[in-house]
Structures are given as structure tokens and as C-alpha cells.
N, C-alpha and C positions, 0 to 999 in steps of 0.2 A: 396099572394105567388109570383103573377105574379112579382111585385116589387122586390122580394128576387131573382127570376130567373134572372131578367135584371142585377141586381147587381153583382151577380155571374158570369154571361157571360161577363159582363164588366172586372171583374178581370182576366177571361181567356185571353181576348183580350189584356189587359195590360202586362201579363206576355208573351204572344205572342211578343208584339211590344219590351218587354225587351230582349227577345232573338235575334230578328233582330238587336237591337242597340247593343247588346253585339257582335255580328257577326261583325257589322260594327267597334266596338272598336278593335276587334282582327286584322281585315283585314288592319286597318290604323295603327297597332303597337301603339295604344294610351293607353293600359291597365295598363302600369307602370307609366303613367305621374303624376299621384297622389300617393305620396309614404306615405301617412298616413291614416289613418282609423278613422274619426272623425262622427260618425253618426249622431250628431246633427249640430253642427257648420260647418261641412262639407258641408252643403247644401248652405252655402254662398260662391259663388265664389270669387277670388281675386276682390278687388274694387277700388285699386290704383296702381299705377305703383310700389310701393314699395311692396305691396302685391304681385303683379306677380313676381318680382326679388326673393323674398322670397321662393316661391313656385318653381320657376325655379331653384333655387340654391339648393334646396332638391333633384330635380330631376337629376342635374349634377353630384350628388355624386354616383349614381346608376351606375352598370357595363352598362346598355343598352346606356346611354349616353357617357361614356368613349369608349365603344367599337364599336359603331353603329352610334351615332348620335353626335359626338364631333363636336363642332362649329356651332351647331344648332343655329339659332337666336331665339330671345324670339318670334316673330311673328309665326315662324314654331311651337315653344313649344306651343303656345296659340290653334293652330289648334288641336294637339291631345289631349291636354288638355279637350278642349269643349266636344270631344267624350266620354272620360272616366267620366267628370263630369256630363254630360246629362245621361249617363249609371247609376249612382249611385242616381242621382236625382231622374229618373224615379223609381228605386227601394224604394227610400223613399216615393213617391206618391203612389205605390202600398201598402205599409204598411198602409199609411192614408186612401187609399180607401177600405181597410178591416176593419180596427178598427172602424173609425168613423160611417160608415153606419151600422155596426154591434150594436155599442151602440146606436144609433138612434133608429134602428128597434126593438131593444130589449126594449127600454123604451117605444115604441108605442107598443109593444105586438105582433109585426108581424112574429117574428121568432119562429117556433115550438121548443118545448123543445129537441126532438130528434136531431135537426139541431145543437144546441149549442155545443156538443162535437166537431162535425165535423167541425165548425168554428175555435175551439180551434186548432184542428189539422192544419188546415190552417195557424193558427198563428205561430206555432211551425215550421212548414216547411219555412215559409216565413224567420223567424228568421235563421235558420240554413242556409238557402242560403245565406243570408248576410254575415254569419261568414264564409261560404264556399267562396263566393267571395274574401274576404279579404285574408283568408287563400292562395287563388291562388295567388293573388297578391303579397303576401310575398315571395313566392318562387322565383321571379325574382329580388328581390331587394338587393341581396348580392352576390351570387356565379354565377348567370345566366344572360343572356341578355333577356330572354323570361321567361314566366310562364312554370311552369311544366305540361306537356301534361296529366299526371294523374289527377291532380287537375282541369284542365280545362275539362276533361272528367266528373269528377265528379261534377263540377260545372253546366254543361250543362245537364247532366242526372238527376240531382236533379229538374232542370228547367221542365224537361219532367215530371217527377212524380209529382210536383205541379200543372201542367197545366191537367194530368190526373186525379188526385184526385178531382180538382174543377170540371171539366168536368163531372165525374161520379155522384158527389153530385147534380150537378144541372140537369141533365138528371133524377135523381131518384126523382125531385120535380116535373116533369112535370105530366099533367093528364093522365089518364090511356089510352092507346093506344090499338087499334083493329090492329090485324095482319092478313093479308090474306094470308092464306098458302095453296098452291097448294097440297103439299105433306106434311106430319109431320117433323118436325126437329128431328134430332137424337143428342145424346149427342157429337157426333165427330164433327159436324158442330161447336158447341160451343168451343169444345177444339180446334179446327183449328183455329179459330178465336182468342182464347187466345193466342195461340202460335205465331200467326201473329203479335200480338200486341208486344209480347216480342222480337220477332226478330227485329221488327222496333225500339225498345228502345235499342237493343244492337247496331244495326246501327248507332243509334245517337250519342253513346258513341264512336264507332269506326270512326265516322266523326270527332268527337272531338280530337281523337288521331291523324288523319290526319292533322287536322289543327294545333294542337300543334306542331307538328313536321314538318310543311310546307311541308308534304309529297306530296302534290298536285302539288308542283312546279317542280317534277321530274317524270320520266317515262311518258311523256305527249303523250301517244299512246293508242289506242283503237282498237281492242281487245286484242291485244298482249302487253306484257311488255317486253321491250329490245328483242323484236323478238319472244318470246315465251308466250304461255298461262300461264305456270309455270315457270317463270324464275329463274335462278341459284343466289342462294345468300340469299334465303328467311330465312335462319338459320345458318348465318355465325357467328353471335355473341354469345357468351356463358355468362351464361348458357343459354340454348335453349329457355326456356320460356319468357326470356327477349326480344327475337326478336318480340314476339306478340305486345310490348307495345314501343320499341325503337329503331327497325330496320326499317327505311322508306319504304324501299320496301315491307317489309311484312306486316306492317300497311296498305299502300294502297292495297296491294293484298287482305287482308282480307275485306277491306271495298268493293272492288269490288265483292269478292265471296260472301259476306252476301247479297249484292244487288240482284245477281242472285238466292240465295236461297229465298229472301223475294218475287221476282216475280213469282218463280216457285211454291210456297206454296200460293201466291195469286190468281193465275190461277187455280190451283187446287180445291181452296175453292170456287173460282168463278164459275167454271163448275158443282160443286156439288150442289152449293146452289140456282142460278139464277132460275132454272126450279122448285125449290120447292115453290118459294114465289112471290107475287105480292106486288105492292105498297111499304111500307117503306123499308123492308128488300132487296128487289130488287134494289132500287134506292141506298140504302147504299153500296151494295155490287158491283156496277157498277161505284159508286163515288170512291171506295176504289180502285178499279181494275185500275181504270184511274189514279188517283193520283201517284200510285206505278210505273206505266209505265212512266208517265211524268217526275217523279222524277229521274228515272233511265237515261231517255233521257237527261234531264237537267245536271245531273252529268258526263255525257259522255262529254258534251259542255264545261264545267267547267273544266274538266280534259284537253282536247285536246287545248283548247284557254289559257291555263295556268292561271288558276284562276283569271278571271277579276272580278272586285269589284261587279259589278250589278248582274251578274249570280252567283256569289259566295253567296250572300246573298239572291237571289232567292231561291238557293238550300237549304239554310238552313231553310228558312221559309216554303218551300214545304215539307220539312221533317216534320216540326211540325204540318202542315196541314195534310199530311197523319196520322201521329201518332193521332191526335185528331180524324179524321175519324175513325181510327181503333178502339178507346176507344167508339166511339158511336157505332160502328157496333157490337162490343162484347156485349155492354149494349143491344142493340135491340135484339140480338139474345137471351142472356140469359133470357131476360124477356119473349120474345115469347115462348122459350122452356118451361119455367116454367109455362106458362099459356095455353098450348096446352091440 
């Protein structure tokens, strides 16, 4: 079973790397450089000058080239191409890293029967993520110069679901743990941990909307926006609901507000829980609180420094680290509550 856990943890790390690489692809505006989806032969990059010219000529037909990058040299195109190709290639590697060990371990009789359906769910989720990635890219090939922020958010949130699901499965495969509880847990403790996980999930989606609209490039002051905590213009667009997804100011404001809500709930949860436990749960609580705090600090620096590449990647990466810790925290609380 230890080998199975190592394999699944490796998948989590690979999906995490995929998230980082996807963030780099977005920040370098590389996501539309490959205008076709070829799941198998697309793994082979251009091998000759003629191949490069063919791929480049296809890119020159989309709006991003004509409206943003007209006159781009082949050398510059190659730089954005390799980001997107690497992102897609890692996705293919993740598929192989799921399927091949699955087959091998099954033949060796190392996978429990009750784990097989869960691995099937992972395969389905991975396939859906590939389709969602292409669906996202398609949104920027005809009428837009970038991808739809809606599809970008769906793509990133599905990645979070995949990481959460694999993490939960691998946690359930660990040996029985003993929990040192100073005071008994109550159902509210578990529910708050679940609510915190949901809020972090929503915040990942809001972050994707900010990225998709390039909302981090404006209103680069903190804690105020345009001199006010609640700025004017949050609901200028009609219908009103569209402001939540398409108004740059509103999307950034919502992302800020959700960060404050996450911090408040994390602090409340931490104060209620730390005195009740020792060992694993206490360490998990402190780790989650720490990452939430540092993620907010990092987000502020990303904003006021106008989205520098390295800090923006770190911000996206730490968001997923915090999310994974929240998944583990909820699992530990739920397990400890059920055993007390």
C-alpha cells in the first residue's frame, strides 16, 4: 500500500506542477500559440524550419496575432510556443502517470478492489480537464484576443477538484492515526473546516477571474481602491449580475473581500481549535493559519507591484498549497471526530 500512496502523492505533485506551468503560460500570454488540439501527435513539437513556419502561420490567423502581436518574429513565437507545448505535454505525462502504474499495480494485485472505482473517477476527471483546457483555448481563437475568463476559472477550479479528490483518496489509504485531544471536538469544528475549504475553492475561482480579466493590472493600491474601501463603480454594468464576472473593479474587489473572509474564518477556527488538541490537528491548524496569512501578504505584494511574474506564480502556487492543507485539515478533523 505504501507504493500506491507514493504513486498518488506523485500525481498530486504533478497536477500542482501543472497549475504552476499553467500560470506561467497565462502570464506570458502563451496559451493561444498552439491553435489545434491533437492529443497524440500534438506531443511531437515542430522538428524542422518548415514545421515551425506551418505552426506560426496558423497562429498568425487568430486575432491575438493581428491585434496584439502583429510583426512578431519566429524566434519570439517559439518562446511562447514552448510554454504552451510544455503545459500540454505535462498534461499528457500526468495521464500516463495515472494509467500505466494503474495497469501495472492491478496486474500485480497491489490495488484494493474498493480503490479501483476511485481511480476511474480520477481518469474521468483528467479527461474532462483536457477537454476543458481545449474548450478554454478555443474561446480565444476567433473573436477574442485572449481566453474567456469564465472558461479559465472553470479550468483552474477543475484542477483544484482533481487535487482535492486525489489528496482525499490518498489520505484515506494511510494507516490508522491516533489523535491527542485535550477537549472533544464538536460537529461545528468539522463544519467550519469544511466551510473554509469551500471558501478557498471559491477564492481560487475568483483569482482565475482576476487573471482572465487582467484585473490585477489596475487599482494597484491597498487597502483602498481608488481612495475608498468600497469604491464607486462596482455595479456600473448591466445587468447587475454581470459585474461579478466582467467588471474588472468588481472582480478584484470580490477577490479582496473573499481574502478577508477566509482570514476571519481561519482565525476563528484556529482560536476555537488549537486549545482542544495536540499533535497532528494542532500542527495542521497552525500550518493552515500560517499559509492563509502569508498568502494574503503575498497577494498584496502582487497587487501593489503590478503582478511581477515570479510573485504571481508564487501566489498561485501558495493558493493551491493552502487548499491542499485545508483538504488534509478537514480529513483529519472528520476522522478524529468520528473516532472520539
